[in-house]
Structures are given as structure tokens and as C-alpha cells.
Backbone as a chain_set.jsonl record, in Angstrom:
{"seq": "TGADSASGVWAMEDRIWFPEGSPVRTLWGAGWYEKEYERVDGRWRIKRMVLRRQRLELDGNPID", "coords": {"N": [[54.635, 110.808, -20.494], [54.852, 107.071, -21.014], [54.76, 103.701, -22.132], [56.813, 102.603, -20.637], [57.381, 104.328, -18.935], [56.39, 106.638, -16.186], [54.936, 109.146, -13.789], [54.723, 110.697, -10.621], [53.465, 112.666, -7.822], [54.055, 112.689, -4.66], [52.771, 112.881, -1.55], [54.448, 114.194, 1.352], [55.525, 114.087, 5.084], [57.59, 114.974, 7.741], [59.039, 114.033, 10.894], [61.671, 114.516, 13.021], [63.765, 113.69, 15.65], [66.309, 114.487, 17.46], [69.347, 113.319, 18.871], [69.84, 113.821, 22.704], [71.753, 116.97, 23.374], [72.251, 118.019, 20.892], [72.558, 120.426, 18.62], [70.134, 121.175, 17.802], [67.032, 120.124, 18.381], [64.385, 119.056, 17.398], [63.129, 118.311, 14.462], [60.462, 119.258, 12.067], [58.813, 118.54, 8.816], [57.248, 119.3, 5.795], [55.986, 118.71, 2.314], [55.95, 117.617, -0.67], [57.168, 114.617, -2.978], [58.507, 114.763, -6.252], [58.15, 112.634, -8.584], [60.033, 110.618, -11.09], [59.776, 107.409, -12.951], [60.794, 104.599, -14.625], [60.763, 101.622, -16.51], [62.825, 98.855, -16.631], [64.068, 96.362, -18.11], [61.755, 94.913, -17.099], [61.229, 95.511, -14.564], [60.23, 98.16, -12.563], [61.874, 101.283, -11.735], [63.058, 104.045, -9.846], [63.515, 107.002, -11.771], [63.927, 109.397, -11.291], [64.152, 111.79, -8.706], [62.657, 114.069, -6.678], [62.579, 116.496, -3.538], [60.684, 118.52, -2.64], [60.184, 120.84, -0.444], [57.077, 122.231, 1.651], [57.052, 123.45, 3.936], [58.99, 124.031, 6.91], [60.408, 123.482, 9.801], [62.335, 124.205, 12.517], [62.814, 123.227, 15.957], [60.221, 124.01, 16.624], [59.91, 126.354, 15.591], [59.085, 128.461, 12.307], [61.284, 127.938, 9.55], [62.072, 130.162, 7.027]], "CA": [[54.69, 109.322, -19.609], [54.242, 106.116, -22.228], [54.208, 102.249, -21.783], [57.802, 102.292, -20.148], [57.83, 105.514, -18.192], [55.309, 107.099, -15.261], [55.516, 110.131, -13.018], [53.907, 110.851, -9.792], [53.564, 113.485, -6.926], [53.604, 112.047, -3.374], [52.651, 114.257, -0.298], [55.2, 113.856, 2.397], [55.47, 114.533, 6.071], [58.886, 114.294, 8.408], [59.451, 114.672, 12.035], [62.997, 113.857, 13.113], [64.007, 114.027, 17.006], [67.593, 114.691, 17.486], [70.085, 113.204, 20.204], [70.073, 114.852, 23.668], [72.744, 117.802, 23.213], [72.364, 118.097, 19.25], [72.209, 121.884, 18.265], [68.648, 121.448, 17.411], [66.079, 118.879, 19.012], [63.273, 118.708, 16.712], [62.802, 118.932, 12.911], [59.009, 118.769, 11.299], [58.621, 119.329, 7.55], [56.133, 118.877, 4.922], [56.086, 118.889, 1.041], [56.012, 116.569, -1.532], [58.254, 114.417, -3.587], [58.105, 114.71, -7.446], [58.905, 110.973, -8.728], [59.645, 109.875, -12.335], [59.654, 106.357, -12.991], [61.01, 104.126, -15.662], [60.875, 100.488, -16.737], [63.994, 98.497, -17.023], [63.958, 94.965, -17.76], [60.666, 94.56, -16.516], [60.61, 95.928, -12.91], [60.073, 99.924, -12.515], [62.972, 102.304, -11.035], [62.874, 105.273, -9.566], [64.804, 107.83, -12.451], [64.564, 110.915, -10.669], [62.993, 111.895, -7.549], [62.876, 115.799, -6.028], [61.439, 116.744, -2.535], [60.06, 120.147, -2.278], [59.631, 121.222, 0.881], [56.304, 123.752, 1.56], [57.141, 124.05, 5.225], [59.927, 123.339, 7.496], [60.032, 124.178, 11.17], [63.251, 123.493, 13.746], [62.413, 123.331, 17.506], [59.313, 125.0, 16.553], [60.13, 127.925, 14.796], [59.561, 127.799, 11.018], [62.035, 128.336, 8.705], [61.592, 130.553, 5.595]], "C": [[54.099, 108.273, -21.096], [54.369, 104.685, -21.195], [55.496, 101.727, -20.605], [58.043, 103.319, -19.273], [56.358, 106.165, -17.598], [55.771, 108.141, -14.478], [54.092, 110.092, -11.959], [54.29, 111.569, -8.808], [53.269, 112.729, -5.788], [53.618, 112.842, -2.023], [53.801, 113.417, 0.791], [55.392, 114.733, 3.7], [56.565, 113.667, 7.026], [58.704, 114.716, 9.704], [60.526, 113.59, 12.216], [63.422, 114.635, 15.086], [65.559, 113.719, 17.094], [68.263, 114.159, 18.851], [69.822, 114.298, 21.299], [71.76, 115.612, 23.063], [73.676, 118.208, 21.936], [71.961, 119.672, 19.726], [70.384, 122.234, 18.304], [68.308, 120.126, 17.665], [65.076, 118.428, 18.231], [63.329, 119.193, 15.189], [61.373, 118.334, 12.467], [59.261, 119.657, 9.73], [57.353, 118.635, 6.595], [56.354, 119.278, 3.816], [55.776, 118.063, 0.182], [57.035, 116.169, -2.51], [57.378, 114.314, -5.566], [59.065, 113.737, -7.975], [58.547, 110.99, -10.415], [60.244, 108.224, -12.441], [60.005, 105.786, -14.582], [61.064, 102.611, -15.584], [61.923, 99.819, -17.347], [63.743, 96.674, -17.066], [62.88, 94.391, -17.07], [60.16, 94.835, -15.499], [60.969, 97.726, -13.24], [61.381, 100.466, -11.345], [62.627, 103.434, -11.161], [63.92, 106.105, -10.632], [64.984, 108.948, -12.009], [63.565, 111.09, -9.719], [63.981, 113.5, -6.749], [62.218, 115.996, -5.12], [61.821, 118.145, -2.577], [59.698, 120.327, -1.091], [58.725, 122.529, 1.29], [56.765, 124.391, 3.185], [58.199, 123.45, 5.896], [60.296, 123.903, 8.989], [61.265, 123.543, 12.288], [63.158, 123.861, 14.672], [61.221, 124.063, 17.632], [58.988, 126.236, 15.667], [60.505, 127.81, 13.26], [60.684, 128.708, 10.494], [61.611, 128.949, 7.14], [62.651, 130.585, 4.41]], "O": [[53.25, 108.592, -21.929], [54.165, 104.593, -19.985], [55.332, 100.766, -19.853], [59.138, 103.203, -18.723], [55.356, 106.226, -18.311], [56.994, 108.215, -14.36], [52.95, 109.705, -12.207], [55.484, 111.415, -8.552], [52.233, 112.066, -5.823], [54.648, 113.373, -1.609], [53.872, 112.193, 0.908], [55.432, 115.957, 3.573], [56.629, 112.447, 7.181], [58.186, 115.827, 9.813], [60.526, 112.409, 11.868], [63.316, 115.795, 15.483], [65.937, 112.6, 16.747], [67.761, 114.537, 19.91], [69.617, 115.471, 20.986], [72.66, 114.983, 22.506], [74.859, 118.511, 21.784], [71.343, 120.051, 20.72], [69.715, 123.189, 18.698], [68.978, 119.146, 17.337], [64.825, 117.231, 18.377], [63.557, 120.356, 14.856], [61.148, 117.124, 12.499], [59.666, 120.798, 9.509], [56.733, 117.596, 6.825], [56.987, 120.334, 3.834], [54.744, 117.581, 0.649], [57.783, 117.035, -2.964], [56.256, 113.971, -5.938], [60.294, 113.798, -7.937], [57.467, 111.219, -10.96], [61.309, 108.013, -11.861], [59.595, 106.374, -15.583], [61.449, 102.211, -14.485], [62.104, 100.045, -18.543], [63.317, 95.969, -16.152], [63.078, 93.356, -16.434], [58.979, 94.619, -15.226], [61.792, 98.243, -13.995], [61.614, 99.922, -10.266], [62.064, 103.953, -12.125], [65.122, 105.936, -10.426], [66.021, 109.581, -12.206], [62.404, 110.688, -9.798], [65.14, 113.809, -6.473], [61.025, 115.803, -5.356], [62.913, 118.715, -2.554], [58.639, 119.796, -0.759], [59.227, 123.652, 1.328], [56.783, 125.587, 3.477], [58.453, 122.296, 5.552], [60.446, 125.124, 9.0], [61.061, 122.457, 12.832], [63.377, 125.072, 14.719], [61.065, 124.753, 18.64], [57.966, 126.791, 15.262], [61.562, 127.362, 12.815], [60.955, 129.852, 10.857], [60.978, 128.321, 6.292], [62.295, 130.891, 3.272]]}, "num_chains": 1, "name": "protein.A"}
């Protein structure tokens, strides 16, 4: 990273409830985002973003 670039790792967790009648009712996940930023015309912008999931469950069942 330099004066006009930066990077970071951000923890994340999400919980999603799907509408009644959907084949899956709930999703729970955890992991992190890897992000790279760049400054363009004095404003910081996301250059790259990757989601890395460490854990994912559908209806309470772990997905490998």
C-alpha cells in the first residue's frame, strides 16, 4: 500500500430469512472480506473485494 492505496480485512456475519414457500428458509454465514482501496481524484474507492466464507449453514445444516 502507498499514499493512494490501502487494504483491509473485515469480519462479516450474515443471516438471511427467505420468504415462506422457498426451498431454503434460513441462511447463516460467517467469514471475512478482503478489500483493496485506491484514491482517485481525492476520494477513496473500492478497487477489489473478495468474500471468504469460513462457515455457511442452510436451515441450520452446515455446508462443507
